[in-house]
N, C-alpha and C positions, 0 to 999 in steps of 0.2 A: 199692382202698387205689392203687393202680395212678394213677389219674384225679387222686389229689392232689398227687401230685411231677410230671405234666405239666406243667402251667403253671410250675411253679420252673424244673424242666429248659428247655424252651423258651428261656423268660427268661435263661436262664444262659450258653445256644447264642448268642443274639444278644447277649447284655454281652459274651463273649468275640470270638465273629465281628466285633464294632463295633471293637476294640481295633487300632491300627494305628497308621500315621503321623499325627500332626495334621495336619490341612488349615489352611495359613494363608493370608488374605489376600495377591495381588502389593502391591508397593511400589507409591507412586506413582510413575510414570515422566514424562518430559519428553521428546518429540517432538525430535532434533537434524537441524535442517536447516543442509546446508552447501551453499554457494552459491558459484560460481566465481569467483576472486580476479577484482577487477576490474580491467580494462585499456581506457582511454578512445580514443577520435579524433573527430577535428572533422568536425561536420556539414558537408559541400561542398552548395551551392546557390544558386543565382541570388537568394536571399532575401535581405531586407535584415539579416540578423542569422546569424551563427554561433554555435556551442557546443559545448562535448564532451559526450559520449554514450557510455553502457557498450557495449562490443564485441559483448557479449551480443544486446542489444536488436535488432532486425529494421526497418529505416527503410522509412517510407511515407512518401513526400513527397508530396502531394495538392495540387489545386490551389488559388491565393491564398496560397500558401507555410504551408499547416495541413499538420500531422504528424502521424503514428500512430508510437512505437517502441514494439513490441509484445515481450514475453517471453513466448515460447510456453513453455517451460520452469517457467516462474512462474502461468502462464493471466494475467498483467497486462498491461496497455498505459497508456502515460502518451500520452493526448492533448492535443498544441499546437496552438493558434489564433494567426494573427499577425491582427492589426488595424491599419492606419495611424492615426495620430490627427490627426482633422482638425478642431478646434474641439470634441469628443466626449470628450476625456478625462474629465471629470466622468463622464460617462455609463458610458463603458469601466469605470472604477472601482467604481461602482454596481453595474452586472452583474457583474463579477468578486465584487465581495462577498455579494452575494444568491445567487450561483450556490454560493458557500462555505455560505452557513447556511441553504441550501435543506434540507441533512441534519442540521437539527439536532434534527430530529424523531425521527431516531433514532441521532444521537449522543449518547455521553456526554460527551462536551467535546471543544470545537474550540478549539485553540490556536494562537494568532497570532504568528509569528514577520516581522518585520519583516527587510528586505534592502537596506543600502544600498552602494553604489560609486562613489562621487563621479568617481573616477579616470576610468572607463567609462561613467558616464551612466547607471549600471542602477538601475534603484529598483523595489521590488517589497515583496512579500509573500506567505510562507509559512504556510499553512493547514494545522495536522497534523488529522483528524478521526478522533477515539478512539470506536470504539462501532461496532453493527452497522449503519454508514451503507453507503451504495451506494460510495462513494467515498472511499478512504481520506488524501487530501492532493490539494489545490488548490495553485495558485501563480498571479502575473500581475508580472511584469515589464515594465518602461517606462521612455523618457526623458524622459516628459515630454512632449515636444514633437513627436514625428514617429512613433513605434513603441509599439505593445504585444501583448504576448505574454502568453496565459493555458493555462493547463494543468491538468491532471486526470488522480489514475490510478483505475483502473476495474479490477476484479478477473473475472475470466468463472467465477464461482462465486457461490453464496448468500453475502451478507455475514452472516460469522461469524468477530467479530473476534480472538476466541482463536486460531484455525486459520489466519488469511490474516497473522496480526501479524510472522513472521517475515519472510516476502515483502514485505509491507509497509514494513516498517522498511529493507529493503534498496532499495526500489525510491523510497523517501522521501531517502535518501542521493544516489542519483543525480538526483532531480529538485535535489536543492541544487547538485550539481556543475554543474548544466544554469545553475542560475539566478550562481550564481557564475563562470563561466565564460563567460557571454553576454557578445557584443561585437557593436557595431551596425556596420553598413556602409557 
């Protein structure tokens, strides 16, 4: 007779022991990243151009007026190259567009945003690359006669768009500031 009640007793103990606080899944949360307030300074060099850039960036001027603006806190860099225009504007424009569209394989979308500042003779294009591409932004500016500047944004990380999006947006604003403040010497 005792064996008949044994399974019922064990079942009752398990049932009573299992009662307690209900386990709930954690709600979805978004990572909140706060970056320092932007302060800008003018690039001082012998190059035929100048612009304002974020003081947070570490400037590394290379030979031929090529430049790297490194953002160590974000593991990102803006690479800027200068090329003189000598009857090669069509080729320079074509190369800049090709560079941007090489990312179309991994990109979800590439948004072109023209930039025109006739008062200072600065004309260009900003490419916002959305998706898991190697570069999140590309740009070029020119005066159409003498100068051509091209730039790209890269992160020292695997291209996971959702993870780098806050930093990409922050640095895209810096690129726009570079384009808007660029002046030819």
